Structure formats: C-alpha cells, structure tokens
DOZA-986914 format. One line per 8 residues: number of its first residue (from 1); their letters; for each residue z, x, y of N, C-alpha, C, CB. Coordinates in steps of 0.1 Angstrom, whole numbers. Each point is the difference from the previous one (the first is absolute). Glycine has a CB too. Layout:
<rs>
NUM	A	Z,X,Y,Z,X,Y,Z,X,Y,Z,X,Y  ...
</rs>
This chain:
<rs>
1	MAFFMMAM	1444,804,-1340,-8,-6,4,2,-18,10,-10,20,-23  16,-19,11,9,-10,-1,11,-7,8,-7,10,-16  14,-1,9,14,2,9,-1,1,17,8,16,-22  -18,-7,22,0,4,15,-6,-18,6,-8,37,0  -2,-38,-5,-2,-16,10,14,-10,0,-27,-2,-8  32,2,-6,15,-11,4,9,8,8,1,-13,-22  0,26,29,8,5,3,3,-2,18,-5,14,-25  -12,-21,23,-5,2,13,5,-21,5,-29,28,-5
9	VLTVCAGP	31,-30,-8,1,-19,3,12,-2,-3,-21,-11,-7  28,22,3,21,-1,1,2,5,16,11,9,-30  -2,-10,34,8,6,8,12,9,-9,-7,-21,18  5,27,-20,11,14,-6,6,5,3,-8,4,-7  25,0,4,7,11,6,-2,11,-13,20,-16,17  -22,25,-19,-3,22,-8,6,0,5,-17,13,-6  28,-17,14,9,15,11,5,8,-8,10,-13,20  -2,21,-24,19,5,-6,8,-10,0,2,22,9
17	PVLAQDAT	6,-23,-9,12,-6,2,5,6,12,5,-6,-23  0,-1,30,8,-2,12,20,-1,-1,-27,-16,7  34,28,-4,11,-9,-1,2,-4,20,15,16,-30  -5,-26,22,6,-7,17,3,4,7,4,-11,-3  -5,24,4,8,0,14,-11,6,6,28,2,-4  -40,3,-3,-16,4,5,-8,-11,10,-2,13,-24  9,-23,33,-4,-11,3,-8,2,12,18,-10,-11  -24,27,14,-12,2,9,-9,3,-2,9,2,9
25	ATGGEAAT	-8,4,-24,-13,6,-6,0,-7,-19,2,28,20  -10,-25,-19,-11,-4,-16,-8,5,-4,0,-15,3  5,29,-13,-8,8,-3,3,19,-1,-12,-24,11  21,20,4,-8,13,3,-5,-2,20,-12,3,-33  9,-12,30,-6,-3,12,7,-7,14,-17,1,-19  15,2,34,6,-11,8,-4,-13,0,4,15,12  10,-22,-4,-12,-6,-3,-12,-6,18,20,-9,-28  -25,5,23,-12,-2,9,-2,-12,12,-10,11,-21
33	DEAQAADE	8,-9,33,1,-11,15,-5,-10,-11,-7,14,29  -2,-17,-33,-7,-13,-7,10,-8,-11,-25,14,1  36,-7,-7,10,-5,-9,9,-3,14,-1,14,-29  6,-11,36,6,1,8,-1,-16,11,-3,30,-5  -13,-24,4,-4,-18,12,2,-9,-8,-21,4,15  20,-5,-30,-4,-9,-9,17,-6,-2,-26,14,-13  33,-5,14,18,-5,4,0,-13,11,10,29,-1  -13,-34,9,-5,-6,9,-4,-14,-5,-5,22,10
41	APAPARAK	-2,-21,-16,-8,-14,0,-8,1,-19,-9,0,36  21,-9,-46,-9,0,-12,-9,-3,-1,10,-1,-8  -15,-2,-7,-18,-6,0,7,-19,-2,-21,27,-18  13,-32,17,0,-17,0,1,2,-15,-16,-13,21  19,1,-21,2,0,-21,-11,-7,-1,28,-5,-8  -30,5,-5,-9,-8,-1,2,-7,-16,-16,15,19  12,-19,-23,7,-10,-14,-18,-2,-10,28,-22,18  -31,31,-21,-11,-5,-7,5,-1,-13,-18,9,13
49	KKAYTIPE	27,-11,-19,7,-1,-17,12,-4,-4,-12,15,-4  18,-25,-3,7,-5,-4,14,9,0,-19,-14,-9  29,12,15,11,11,3,15,-7,-6,-14,11,25  19,-6,-29,7,-2,-13,21,3,6,-29,13,-21  31,-24,17,11,-4,5,9,18,-10,-5,-39,3  16,43,7,10,12,-8,11,-5,2,-9,21,4  16,-26,-18,12,-7,2,12,15,5,-8,-24,-21  18,25,24,7,10,6,7,7,-13,3,-12,24
57	RFVLVDPA	-3,14,-37,0,8,-6,-6,5,-8,11,-5,7  -24,2,-5,-12,10,-5,-3,6,14,-13,-14,-22  16,17,35,-6,8,6,9,16,2,-12,-24,10  7,28,-12,4,18,-5,6,2,12,-20,11,-16  37,-7,14,6,8,14,8,9,-3,-1,-18,13  1,30,-6,5,9,2,18,0,-8,-21,1,23  22,8,-34,12,-2,0,7,10,12,-1,-9,-26  -1,21,30,1,11,10,5,-11,14,-21,20,-12
65	NGLAISGY	10,-27,13,-2,-4,14,2,-12,6,-13,14,-4  13,-22,-12,4,-15,0,-17,-11,6,34,9,7  -44,1,0,-8,-3,4,-14,-5,-5,15,11,11  -24,-25,-10,-12,1,-8,-7,12,-1,-2,-20,6  -8,28,-13,-11,8,-3,7,14,6,-21,-20,2  31,17,-4,2,15,3,6,-1,15,-21,12,-18  20,-22,25,-2,7,14,-12,-1,5,15,15,-5  -24,-17,-2,-21,5,10,1,-11,2,-20,17,-11
73	DPVAYFVD	11,-21,22,-7,-10,13,-12,-9,-12,0,22,27  9,-34,-30,-17,-5,-5,-11,3,6,9,-16,-6  -9,10,21,-12,2,8,-4,8,4,3,-13,3  2,24,-2,-8,11,-2,-10,6,-5,14,-2,1  -13,-1,-20,-11,7,-6,-10,-11,7,11,12,-25  -13,-28,28,-9,0,9,-7,-1,12,6,-1,-15  3,11,28,-2,5,8,-4,13,-1,13,-15,7  -8,22,-5,7,14,-6,-8,7,-7,20,-7,-1
81	HRARPGRR	-25,0,-12,-5,-2,-16,7,18,-3,-30,-21,0  42,14,1,9,18,-7,17,-12,-4,-12,32,27  16,-26,-36,15,-1,3,9,3,13,-4,6,-22  13,-8,29,8,1,7,15,-9,5,-22,10,0  28,-1,-7,17,-7,6,4,-9,9,5,17,-4  0,-28,0,-2,-1,9,16,-2,11,-26,-7,-14  34,-2,22,9,8,5,11,-15,6,-19,27,6  27,-22,-8,15,-6,-6,-1,-11,15,21,26,-16
89	EHELVWSK	-26,-25,26,8,-6,14,-14,-11,-2,16,24,19  -25,-24,-30,-7,-6,-4,-6,-8,-11,2,12,14  12,-17,-17,1,-8,-14,-5,-15,0,19,15,-5  -20,-19,-5,0,-14,-6,4,-2,-11,-14,-4,11  20,-11,-16,4,-3,-12,-6,-9,-4,18,6,4  -31,-3,-11,-11,-10,-11,6,1,-8,-19,2,3  15,-13,-12,8,1,-15,15,2,-5,-19,7,-1  22,-10,7,13,11,-2,6,13,-1,-4,-15,-7
97	TIWTFVNE	-1,21,16,-6,16,-2,-4,7,17,-14,-8,-28  21,18,29,-5,7,12,-16,1,3,21,12,-5  -27,-7,17,-17,5,-5,4,3,14,-22,-14,-21  18,25,22,2,14,15,-20,1,2,31,25,-11  -28,-26,27,-17,4,4,6,8,12,-20,-23,-8  10,29,5,-7,11,12,0,-5,17,-18,6,-23  18,-22,24,5,1,10,-3,-16,0,-1,28,10  2,-38,5,0,-10,7,-11,-9,-7,9,13,21
105	GNLAAFKG	-18,-4,-18,-10,-2,-4,-11,-9,-12,13,16,12  -6,-3,-27,6,-6,-12,2,-14,-7,6,18,7  8,-13,4,11,-5,-9,-6,-14,5,24,20,-2  -31,-22,15,-2,-16,4,-13,-3,-13,5,1,34  -18,6,-41,-10,1,-3,8,-11,-17,-15,28,19  24,-18,-22,11,-4,-9,-2,-9,-3,12,8,6  0,-14,4,8,-11,-1,-10,-14,1,23,14,11  -29,-12,1,-19,-5,-6,-5,-9,-10,-2,19,4
113	APQIYAPQ	2,-2,-13,-7,-7,-11,3,8,-11,-17,-10,13  29,8,-18,8,11,-10,-11,2,-18,31,-12,14  -36,-1,-14,-3,3,-14,-15,5,5,16,-19,-18  -19,23,29,-19,10,-1,11,17,-2,-26,-17,26  37,16,-20,6,20,4,4,3,-11,12,2,23  -5,-11,-35,8,2,-3,-3,6,-11,10,-14,11  -6,30,-23,-11,-3,-11,-1,-9,-7,1,16,0  -10,-15,-10,0,-14,-9,8,10,-14,-28,-19,10
121	FGGHDAQA	33,1,-12,7,9,-14,15,4,8,-25,16,-14  29,-19,23,13,7,-2,0,17,7,3,-16,-24  -11,16,24,-1,20,-2,-2,1,-13,19,10,17  -16,-11,-23,-4,2,-14,-11,2,-9,15,-10,4  -18,28,-10,-13,3,-5,-15,-7,-5,18,11,-3  -26,-19,13,-9,-3,-4,-8,0,-18,5,7,27  -10,4,-25,-3,10,-13,8,-8,-9,-2,27,11  20,-20,-14,9,-1,-9,-8,-20,-2,27,26,9
129	LADGRTAP	-22,-32,1,1,-11,-6,-10,-5,-5,14,-2,10  -24,5,-2,-14,-2,-12,-3,4,-12,-8,0,16  18,11,-19,0,10,-19,11,-10,0,-6,32,-4  13,-46,8,7,-13,-5,19,9,2,-26,-16,-22  30,29,28,13,8,1,7,-5,13,-10,20,-12  16,-18,16,3,0,14,6,20,7,9,-34,-5  -13,34,14,3,17,5,8,-5,15,-26,17,-11  34,-10,13,1,2,17,-15,6,7,30,8,-4
137	GDPRVWAI	-35,-18,16,-10,12,7,6,12,10,-17,-20,-1  4,27,6,8,3,6,-12,3,11,22,7,-18  -11,-8,30,-9,-10,11,-10,12,14,27,-26,-3  -24,41,-9,-8,10,6,-11,-4,-6,15,19,5  -16,-25,-18,-11,2,-9,-8,-12,4,11,13,-19  -20,-14,25,-2,-17,-1,-20,-1,3,33,-8,14  -32,-5,-15,-16,-9,6,-5,-8,2,-3,8,-5  -3,-14,23,2,-13,0,-15,1,-8,17,-11,24
145	HNQRLYFF	-20,1,-26,-11,-10,-8,2,-14,0,-3,17,-14  -7,-22,20,-4,-16,7,10,-2,9,-10,-10,-19  13,16,25,9,1,16,18,-2,-7,-24,-15,22  26,13,-34,12,1,-5,3,18,-8,-2,-32,-4  20,39,4,7,6,2,-4,1,-13,14,-3,18  -6,20,-26,3,-1,-15,-2,14,4,-8,-23,-17  23,25,9,9,16,-10,-6,-2,-11,25,3,7  -25,15,-12,5,1,-8,11,16,0,-20,-20,-9
153	HSPARRFE	22,16,-12,11,9,-2,-4,14,6,9,-13,-21  -21,17,17,-4,14,1,-19,6,4,23,-1,-18  -26,8,25,-18,1,6,-10,-3,-15,4,23,22  7,-22,-30,-11,2,-17,0,-15,-7,10,30,-8  0,-42,22,-4,-9,-7,-7,-8,11,16,2,-18  -17,3,29,-9,-9,7,-14,5,-2,16,-6,18  -21,22,-20,-13,-1,-2,-2,-6,-10,-5,16,12  10,-24,-25,-3,-5,-11,-1,-11,5,9,14,-17
161	WLIAPDQH	-6,-23,26,4,-14,3,-15,-2,11,35,1,-1  -36,13,10,-18,-3,5,-10,1,-8,3,8,18  -1,-5,-31,-11,0,-5,0,-18,0,-2,28,-15  5,-33,10,-7,-15,2,11,-11,4,-17,6,-19  22,-3,33,12,-11,6,-2,-14,2,7,18,11  -15,-25,-12,-4,-8,2,9,-7,-17,-25,9,21  19,-5,-28,10,-1,-14,15,4,-5,-22,4,-5  22,4,12,12,-2,-4,4,-2,11,2,11,-19
169	VREAEKEW	-2,-15,30,9,-14,4,4,-11,-4,-7,5,11  -10,-9,-22,7,-12,-7,12,5,-4,-19,-12,-8  17,23,-6,7,-1,-9,17,2,2,-23,5,-9  17,-1,23,20,3,1,7,-15,9,-1,36,7  -12,-48,3,5,-8,0,2,-7,-15,-7,3,23  1,0,-28,10,-8,-12,8,2,-8,-13,-7,0  18,23,2,10,4,-3,9,-4,3,-7,10,-1  7,-10,23,14,-1,4,0,-13,3,4,21,8
177	DKRINIRF	-15,-33,-13,1,-15,-2,11,-5,-12,-25,0,8  27,12,-18,2,-3,-15,18,2,5,-28,12,-21  25,-3,25,12,7,3,10,-8,8,-13,20,-1  9,-27,17,4,-6,8,9,-17,-9,-23,17,21  10,-19,-29,4,-14,-7,7,3,-12,-19,-12,9  23,21,-11,9,5,-14,13,-1,7,-16,19,-14  22,-13,21,12,2,14,2,-11,3,-6,18,11  -3,-34,-7,9,-7,9,-3,-13,-6,0,16,21
185	NPGRGR	-10,-16,-35,-1,-14,-9,-1,10,-10,-14,-22,11  27,24,-17,-2,8,-15,-12,-6,-10,26,6,1  -29,-20,-1,-1,-11,-8,-18,-1,1,29,-14,5  -31,24,2,-16,2,3,-4,18,4,0,-29,14  -10,31,-17,-5,12,6,-8,2,-16,21,10,22  -23,7,-28,-2,1,-11,-1,-13,-12,9,20,11
</rs>
C-alpha cells in the first residue's frame, strides 16, 4: 500500500526498454493523438529545487552516436511522460554535448531552461550515486521527482530508489558534489 501511494506522488516510467528505431511506439503501443498534440508545445518549466550545473565531461554521451542521453529528448519526459528519441534536425549543443529533440518547441523549452530538463547527475544512475558509486543511467529507465529527471541503470535500481527518493537524492547529491570537487579542486572533497 505504501508503495502504491508513493507511485501516485512520483511520475515514473515503468515500460519495457524501447529501441531508438521505435520512435512512434512505446512498449508496443501506437502513439496517441494526445502525445502528438504534446509535440506542438512543451509544458512550462517550473523550478522548485536547486539545479546542478553539469560539467561537460560528466554528461553521459552515447559512444555510438555521440549524443547526450543516447539521443532521447529530455523535454519529452516532462511533456509526453515517456522516453522519445529526438531528431537530428532538432539539435542543440549545451554543455559541449549534442542534445536532440522531438520538435522545435521542446528544443526551445530546453534552451530556455536546460538545468530543469537535463537529467540530474549528468544521466548517471541516481541510486548508484546514493550508494557511493557511479554507473551509467539508461534513458529508458527513469523517474521524475520534484520536477527533476533521474535515470537508473535498471528497473531494480529505480524500484530501490522509489522507496525513499528524498533520502536517496540527498545521498546522491553529496556523492556527486564530492566527485565534482575532487576532479575540479583536487585539494578539496573527501
């Protein structure tokens, strides 16, 4: 019962992995008119919480295509409530990384508020950071909590994180800050 209540508070993706070629469907379902209508204008960016700057070398980039978060549109998680591959004709360089978007509206929204739409911790697994390690996050396994996007390495890691997201975010932020401070200020940190 407690997990059910928590799931109602969080916006979560629980679908099966989607290949980049499956741009029109998620989990075998056809794209809906509602999702297509959402292409026309993204939701307004709302900031309730401190956003972290992501130094370019900490953003996860897909080695196969050179795109941030494997080419998925970061704004689509908020607008469409699902992972959607972006298109190369709608791309933007931010934090020295190429980001792709489903449409011009999503690109404009990201351009106006990249710290809100970009995944926290550069796309690294939020639960792994909370546990004191790093692991790449999978853009197909995600959650939105307090209007911030988080990625996870696996559905099991996301489930573990959902048990106490506020606590895990605090732990992950401490670990992220230590890792950033060590790399940019070798005399500081741990």
